[in-house]
LOSEKOL-305161 format. One record per residue (C-alpha): x, y, z. Coordinates in steps of 0.1 Angstrom, whole numbers, plus 5000, padded with zeros to 4 digits. Layout:
! residues N
XYZ ...
//
This chain:
! residues 110
357956459371 359656579338 358356879315 356956789284 355956989253 352056969240 351756989205 348657129192 346257199161 344457559164 340957539149 342357739118 344857439109 348057639124 350157449148 351657549181 353457419215 353557509248 356057389275 354757239308 356657179339 356256899358 353856979375 351857079347 351957439347 352757609315 356057799313 356757859276 354557909245 355357909207 353658129174 351557949150 353057769128 351657699095 352957329092 353157049120 356856969108 357757409116 356357359152 358556999156 361357209147 360857479168 360857249199 364057119190 365357489185 363857539223 365757229235 368957349219 369057719231 366957679265 370357609283 371757909274 371258229295 371958479269 369158379248 366558529271 365058829269 364058969301 361359219294 358359379315 354459339300 352659619293 350059539327 353359579346 354159199352 357259039342 358058789311 360658689293 361058549252 363458279246 365158359210 367158139187 371058209175 369458399150 367658649176 363858489167 361458409195 361258069197 359058089227 357558349253 356258309287 353558379308 353458659326 354658699363 354158939391 357358999399 360958939387 361958689408 358958469398 359858529357 363658409369 362158099382 360258039350 363258099329 364957809353 362057609350 362657629313 366257569311 365957249334 362757129316 363257199281 366256989269 364956649275 361656729274 359356459256 357056579228 353156529236 351956519199 347856589200 348056779166 
//
């Protein structure tokens, strides 16, 4: 099963998306956007930047776990990962974004 973006509207009227792997696990989430069009542009940016390894910022979270940000060419963060217990698990998360995002469909629930 292929990955997909879930496009949603929050209770305060802002928009966000999540990228889910084919198994339904969330692997990337967006910031909050004031318009649906901006969130859709964020999805397009993730699709464009996901295959490029240099766009991934590998980090340690404040709780000692591991995470990553996906950045656009302008260095703006377009997606943030879940946290992972090991660096290897984080790297598997990056591989999952690389393989799932470019062809992922969008499930518009907004």
